[in-house]
C-alpha positions as CSV (number, residue, x, y, z in Angstrom):
1,M,-1.2,-18.1,16.1
2,T,-2.2,-17.6,12.5
3,V,-5.4,-16.1,11.2
4,A,-6.9,-19.6,10.6
5,D,-6.3,-20.7,14.1
6,S,-8.0,-17.3,15.1
7,A,-10.9,-18.5,12.7
8,R,-11.0,-21.7,14.7
9,I,-11.1,-19.9,17.7
10,G,-14.1,-18.0,16.8
11,A,-16.1,-21.0,15.5
12,A,-15.4,-22.6,19.0
13,G,-17.2,-20.0,20.6
14,K,-14.7,-17.6,21.7
15,N,-14.1,-14.0,20.8
16,P,-11.6,-13.7,18.0
17,A,-11.0,-10.2,19.2
18,I,-9.9,-11.2,22.5
19,A,-7.5,-13.8,20.9
20,V,-6.0,-10.9,18.6
21,A,-5.5,-8.5,22.0
22,G,-3.9,-11.5,23.8
23,S,-1.7,-12.5,20.7
24,G,-0.6,-8.5,20.8
25,A,-0.1,-8.3,24.6
26,A,2.1,-11.7,24.2
27,A,3.9,-10.2,21.5
28,G,4.8,-7.0,23.4
29,L,5.7,-8.9,26.4
30,I,8.1,-11.0,24.2
31,A,9.5,-8.0,22.6
32,S,10.1,-6.1,25.8
33,L,12.1,-9.1,27.3
34,A,14.2,-9.2,24.2
35,L,14.6,-5.6,24.7
36,S,15.5,-6.2,28.3
37,A,18.4,-8.7,27.4
38,L,20.0,-6.3,25.0
39,I,19.8,-3.4,27.5
40,L,21.5,-5.6,30.2
41,L,24.0,-6.5,27.6
42,A,24.8,-3.1,26.6
43,E,25.2,-2.3,30.5
44,R,27.7,-5.0,30.4
45,V,30.0,-4.0,27.3
46,A,29.6,-0.5,28.6
47,A,31.0,-1.5,32.3
48,L,27.9,-0.1,34.0
49,P,26.1,-1.8,37.0
50,V,23.7,-4.1,35.9
51,G,20.1,-2.6,36.3
52,T,21.3,1.1,35.4
53,F,18.7,1.7,32.9
54,Y,15.8,0.4,35.2
55,L,17.0,2.5,38.0
56,V,17.0,5.5,35.7
57,L,13.6,4.8,34.7
58,V,12.3,4.6,38.2
59,S,13.9,7.6,39.6
60,A,12.9,9.8,36.8
61,I,9.3,8.5,37.4
62,S,9.2,8.6,41.2
63,Q,11.8,11.5,41.8
64,A,13.1,9.1,44.6
65,S,17.0,8.2,44.8
66,D,16.4,4.4,45.9
67,Y,19.5,2.4,44.5
68,D,18.6,-1.1,45.5
69,I,17.3,-4.3,44.0
70,L,13.5,-3.4,44.5
71,A,14.0,-0.3,42.2
72,I,15.7,-2.2,39.8
73,A,12.8,-4.7,39.9
74,Q,10.3,-1.9,39.7
75,G,12.0,-0.5,36.7
76,L,11.9,-4.2,34.9
77,M,8.3,-4.5,35.8
78,L,7.4,-1.1,34.3
79,H,9.3,-1.7,31.3
80,L,7.5,-5.4,30.7
81,L,4.1,-3.2,31.1
82,A,4.9,-0.7,28.8
83,G,5.9,-3.2,26.3
84,T,2.8,-5.3,26.8
85,L,0.6,-2.1,26.4
86,I,2.4,-1.2,23.3
87,G,1.4,-4.6,22.0
88,V,-2.2,-4.4,22.8
89,T,-2.3,-1.0,21.5
90,I,-0.9,-2.1,18.2
91,A,-3.3,-5.2,18.0
92,A,-6.3,-3.0,19.1
93,P,-7.2,-1.9,15.3
94,F,-7.3,-5.7,14.4
95,A,-9.2,-6.7,17.3
96,V,-11.8,-3.9,16.6
97,S,-12.4,-3.8,13.1
98,R,-13.6,-6.8,11.0
99,R,-12.1,-5.4,7.8
100,M,-8.6,-5.1,9.5
101,Y,-9.1,-8.4,10.9
102,Q,-9.5,-9.9,7.4
103,S,-6.6,-8.0,6.1
104,L,-4.4,-10.1,8.2
105,R,-4.8,-12.8,5.8
106,R,-2.4,-11.2,3.5
107,F,0.3,-11.4,6.0
108,A,-0.1,-14.8,7.9
109,P,-0.2,-18.0,5.8
């Protein structure tokens, strides 16, 4: 989504701040998915069991020693949620400040 697309959304009656925050959330989710793929590849290369990173993440937070597929899924969901929240946090200044939003024109065609 370019700044011009965001301007058209704003002209159509939708709030451009929500569009910018949504773009940030999508970018964070996509980035965390890409990092998840790299983590899984690194686990495979290091001959670790698949999902070791996510098991460690869940066991560090919950202080439980559940080593099953549910714990791996919970770790993956926590990782994706954290990436999405980081994306929204990075996009928040652009969604809130009109001056910051206008500065995006320098970076997007």
